[in-house]
N, C-alpha and C positions, 0 to 999 in steps of 0.2 A: 389579687396576689399582694401580700404585704411586702414592703421594701426590705431587702436583706443587705443592701449595699448603700453606703452613704457616699455620694459622688460630689466632690468639690470641683467646680468648674470656674476657671478664671476667664471671663469673657474678654478681657483685655489682652490676653497672651497671644503671641504670634501676630501682633498688630491688628487684633480684632478678628483674625481668621478663625480662631477657636469658636467664637460666637456664631459666625456665619455657617460654620460646619456643624454646629451643635444639633440641629434637628436630625441630620443623618447619623450623627454619633449616637444619639438617644435611640433611634430606631435600631441601630446595630446592637446596642445593649439589650433592648427588649427582645429582639429576635433571638439572641443567644440565651434568653431566659434569666437575665440579670435584672431583677426587680430593684428599683433604686429610688432613693430620695435625693433630690438634687439641691445643692447649695451653690449659689452664684456669689463669688467674692465681689466686694465693692471697694475695698481699701486694703492697704498693706496690713498684715497681721490677722485679717479676717479668717483665713483658712485654719490657722492654729487654734483659735478659740472655738470655731465651729466643730473641728475634729475632736477636740477634748470633750465637748458637750455630747457629740454623737457617741463616742466610745463609752462615756459614763451612762448614756441612755441605752446601752446594750447592743449597738451595731457591732458586727463581727468582721465586716469588710469595709474598707475605706478606699475610694478610688480618686486619684488625682488626675485632673484633666487640665493640662497646661504645660508650662515649661519647667525648667529646673528650679526656678524660684518658687513657683507654686508648690512643687514637690517638697522643697525644703520646709515651707510653712506647714504642709500637711504632716511631715515627719515630726516637726516640733510639737504637733498636736498629740502625738503618741506619748508625750511626757507632760506631767502636770506642771504648774507654775513653780513648784519646788524642785523640779527635775527628776521626779520619780516616774517610772513607766506606768502607763495605764492601758487598759484594753485587754489585758490578759492574753496576749498573743494574737490579737485580731490581725487580719490579713491586710496588706497594702497592695493595691493594684495601680498601674500606671497606664494612662492613655496619653502618650506624649504629643504635645502640641505647643511648641515654643520656639525660641530662637536658637539655642545651642544644642539641646538634646544630649548632653554629655553622659548623664546617668543612664539613659536608655541604651547607649552604646556599650557602656561598661557592663550592664546587666543582661544584654542580649534581648531586650524587649523590642519587638518589631515596630517599625515606623508606621505601617498601615494600621488604620483604626480598626478595621474588621479583624485583623490578625491579633492586635493587642487586646481587643474585646474577647476573642477566643481564649487567650491566655488567662484572663480573669475568670471566664466561665468554667474553665477546666479545674481551677483551684489547685493547681500543682504549685507547691511552695518551696522556698529556700530560705533558711534562716541566715540573715546577713548582719554584719556589724553596723553600728552607728558610731558617730564620734560626738563627744561632748567638749565644748569649749567653755572654760571658766575664766572670765575676765577679772582682772584685779579690782575692777570697780564694783564687783558683786553680781554682774549679770551672767547668765548661762544661756548657751545656744547649742543646738544639736545639728548635725549634718549627716548625710548619707553617702556622699561621694568624696568630695575634696574640699579642704579648707586651706587657705594659703594667705601669706602676707608678703608685702614688698611690691614688685611689679604687678602681680596679679590683683592685689587689692586696688592699686591705682587704675588698672585697666577697667575693673568693675565700676569704680567711681566715674571714670570717663564715659563708660558705656551707658550708665544711668543718666548722664547728662546729654548724651548724643541725640541729635535730631534723627539719626538713622535707626534708633532702637525700635524694633518691631516694624520698620518700614521696608523699603525695597532692598536695602542691603542687610543681609541677615547672616546668622550663623558664622561659618568660618571666615567669610570675607569681612564681616563687621569686626570680629574680634581680632583678626590679623591686622587690619588697618589701625585699630586703636592701640594694639600692642606695639606696633612700630612707632607711633607717636609717643607713647609712654616711655619706651626705651630711650628716646632722644632726650627726655626731660628728667627721668628718675635718677637720683643720685644714690649709689649704694650706701647702706647703713651699717655701722658696726653693731653686731647683735651677739647675744649669748643664747645658745641653743642647748637645752638639756634633753638628751635622748635616753630614756630609761636610766637616768642618773649620770650618764656620761656628759660632761660639760665641755662645750665647744665654743670658741670665739671666732667669729668670721665677719668679714665685711661682705654683706650679701645683697644680691638683687632680688632673690626669691627664696622663700622657705615654703615648701609644699608638703602638707600632711594628707596623705591619700589613702582612702579605702578602696576607691575605684581607680581606673586607669587613665581617664580622659577628662580634660577640662578645657576651657577657653574656646569652645566651638570646634573641638576636634584634635587638640594637642594631646598626644599620648605621653603625658608627663611622667607617669608611673606605670610603664608597660607590664611590669611583673606583679602589680598589686592584685590582691584577691579580695572580693567583697566579704568573704566569710572565713578568713584565716586568723581572726582575733588580734590583729596588729596592723598598724599603719606602715605604709612605705613612706619614708621621709626623704624628700629630695631637696637638697640644699644647693643653690646655684650662687656661687661666690662672685665677687666683683671681677670683671674682666673688661678689657677695652671695648668701646662701642662697636668697632668693626667686627670683632669676634662675636659679640652678643648678637648682632644683626645676622651674621652668617650662620649662627647656630639655630635660627628659627626653623628652617626647613626640617632639621633633624628632630625637632620636637613633634612635628606632625607624624613622622615615621616611627617615633619611639626609639631613635638611634642616637640619642644625645648622652646616654649614661657613661660612655667612654671618655667624654670630654674632660679635660683637666679641671675645669671649674665646677664640675658636678660631683656631688657626693650623695650616696644613697645609704640609708639606714632603715632597719625595721625596729619598731618600738610600740609599746602599749601606751606610754605616756610621753608627751613632748611639752617642754616649757620654752617659750620664746619671750625674750625681753630685749630692749634696745638701750644702748648707752646714751643716746641723744634723742633725736626726734623719733616718736613712735611710728610704727608701720601699720597701715590699714589692713584689717583682716576681712576676707570674704569667705563665705561658706556656701558651697553649691551655687556660686555666681551671684550671691547677694551680700552686700556690705553688712557686717554684723558688729564691728567694733574695732579695736586697735590694741596693739601690744601695750603692756605685758599680758600674757594669757597662758593657760595650761590646757592641753588637749589630751583627752583620755579616750581610748578605744573601748567600746562597749560590745563585747562579743555576742553574736546572735540576738541582738536587741530588736530586730525588725523581721517580721514574717512577710516575705515578698512573693507575690504571684509571678511565676517565671515560666517560660516556654519549655524549659528542660532543666534538670538538676545537674550542675557541673560535676564531672567525675563519676556520674552514676549514683551520687548520694541522694 
């Protein structure tokens, strides 16, 4: 049987557990009738280049095996170096195996490998949006879930340096601990935010540009966001005293923070962020990708995703 799916597997994800579980995962794929060619990543950026080549060589299904970072690299492979889409509507499948799993939760992808394989084998799809970030230094990056700057970017930077990354402390616990430490040290920044042309000036802790609902290992930062509505939910968290910032963390996990006085929510197709002084770090899908200033644009229906069901019966 010839391969009909190009599978990108990150053997380092989930602290190496992805590699240890790989023989069972491959058996599950084959048992479901998914013939595949497997590519194992060895360095950052590998997945993007490999997916571009696979799509240009005619593959119509690409499967990401790993965490949100691996998925982000795979998604960037659906666009060429100039930022133009490639693959002609090829399908994206996800076998989640990472630290946070935030996109999996937003998209309703099952955590079980066998159940996620069944989703890919059924080939039921949903067209979802992607986001494009254009940095003023000329670089472009794409994302599928959430991009943010401020506290979130600093958290990702700390997580990347953490001795716990991929170790015994994972997911919600890891991100929560690093978030608490970051809040103690992060100074709010004066920023200018343009939301579909509306210009705002705020002293901010975080600016979150969301296609999906969840980031940071389970924080429901944009609980009303939809993956396929053609616009971002933009959540701006302005400066507040440290005690209030700390006591607000539990509400983030429940998605009940939107009523707080320091939180504003907008919906927009284009967002521009710049800082009056020190730039803020930007992360996309949990990976550091640059710093302000930057312009973010929603790309409606840019990705064809394998899903267990179609929201709203569509």
